[in-house]
C-alpha positions as CSV (number, residue, x, y, z in Angstrom):
1,M,-21.3,15.2,7.8
2,I,-18.7,13.1,9.4
3,N,-19.4,10.8,12.0
4,N,-17.2,8.2,13.8
5,S,-17.6,5.3,11.3
6,N,-17.0,8.1,8.2
7,W,-13.9,9.4,9.9
8,H,-12.3,6.0,10.2
9,V,-12.8,5.7,6.5
10,T,-11.7,9.1,5.4
11,R,-8.8,8.9,7.8
12,K,-7.2,6.2,6.1
13,K,-7.0,8.2,2.8
14,G,-4.3,10.5,4.7
15,V,-4.4,14.3,5.5
16,I,-3.1,15.3,2.2
17,Q,-5.9,13.9,0.3
18,F,-8.4,15.3,3.0
19,I,-6.9,18.9,2.6
20,I,-7.0,18.6,-1.2
21,V,-10.7,17.6,-1.7
22,N,-12.5,18.9,1.3
23,G,-10.3,22.1,2.1
24,I,-9.2,23.3,-1.4
25,L,-12.1,21.8,-3.9
26,L,-15.1,21.9,-1.7
27,L,-14.4,25.3,0.5
28,G,-11.3,26.9,-0.8
29,I,-12.7,27.3,-4.8
30,P,-16.4,28.0,-3.8
31,V,-15.3,30.8,-1.4
32,T,-12.7,32.3,-3.7
33,V,-15.4,32.4,-6.7
34,A,-17.8,34.0,-4.1
35,S,-15.5,36.7,-3.1
36,V,-14.7,37.3,-6.8
37,V,-18.3,38.1,-7.3
38,M,-18.7,40.6,-4.3
39,R,-15.6,42.2,-4.8
40,F,-16.5,42.9,-8.4
41,Y,-19.9,44.1,-7.5
42,F,-19.4,45.9,-4.0
43,G,-15.9,46.4,-4.3
44,S,-14.1,49.6,-5.2
45,P,-14.8,50.8,-8.8
46,G,-11.8,50.5,-11.2
47,T,-13.0,48.2,-13.7
48,D,-15.8,48.4,-16.1
49,S,-16.2,44.7,-17.1
50,W,-15.7,41.7,-16.0
51,G,-13.1,40.9,-18.8
52,E,-10.8,43.9,-17.7
53,Y,-11.3,42.4,-14.0
54,L,-10.5,38.9,-14.9
55,M,-7.4,39.7,-17.2
56,S,-5.7,41.3,-14.5
57,S,-2.7,39.4,-13.3
58,G,-3.1,40.7,-9.9
59,T,-6.6,39.2,-9.7
60,W,-5.3,35.6,-10.5
61,I,-2.2,35.7,-8.0
62,G,-4.8,36.8,-5.3
63,L,-7.5,33.9,-6.3
64,I,-5.1,31.3,-6.5
65,L,-3.4,32.2,-3.1
66,Q,-6.7,32.8,-1.5
67,A,-8.2,29.4,-2.7
68,L,-4.9,27.6,-1.6
69,L,-4.4,29.3,1.9
70,T,-8.3,29.1,2.4
71,G,-8.4,25.3,1.9
72,I,-5.2,24.4,3.6
73,I,-6.2,26.1,6.7
74,F,-9.9,24.9,6.8
75,G,-8.7,21.3,6.2
76,A,-5.9,21.2,8.7
77,V,-8.1,22.5,11.2
78,V,-11.2,20.6,10.7
79,W,-8.6,17.2,10.5
80,F,-7.1,18.3,13.9
81,L,-10.5,18.7,15.5
82,N,-11.6,15.2,14.2
83,E,-8.7,13.6,15.3
84,R,-9.1,15.1,18.8
85,K,-12.9,14.0,18.9
86,Y,-12.6,10.5,17.5
87,G,-9.1,9.5,18.1
88,P,-7.2,6.8,16.6
89,T,-8.7,4.1,14.5
90,P,-9.6,1.2,16.8
91,N,-7.9,-2.1,16.3
92,S,-5.2,-0.5,14.6
93,D,-1.9,-1.7,14.5
94,N,-0.1,0.1,17.4
95,K,3.1,-0.8,18.7
96,N,2.4,0.7,22.2
97,E,-0.5,-1.3,22.8
98,K,0.2,-3.8,25.4
99,V,-0.9,-7.7,24.6
């Protein structure tokens, strides 16, 4: 869970790292793996085995796109919401501050 003090530490690492780690690795890939299992067992019939299903080039293209898009969208939305909630880091070097 991200709170105010954790957000300031996370924010220093940058938006790109946040999206890659929290978006793609922690959400995009697990959601994609779960959807693969659900599509195989509950989707339309067309393949008889996991091997046939996973060797299809269309399957891999779809999986990669799904993992990336899901992760990027989720990571960007969470970053934006945390920026709105916690704001900029206190005591940061801001040129607009009045001394």
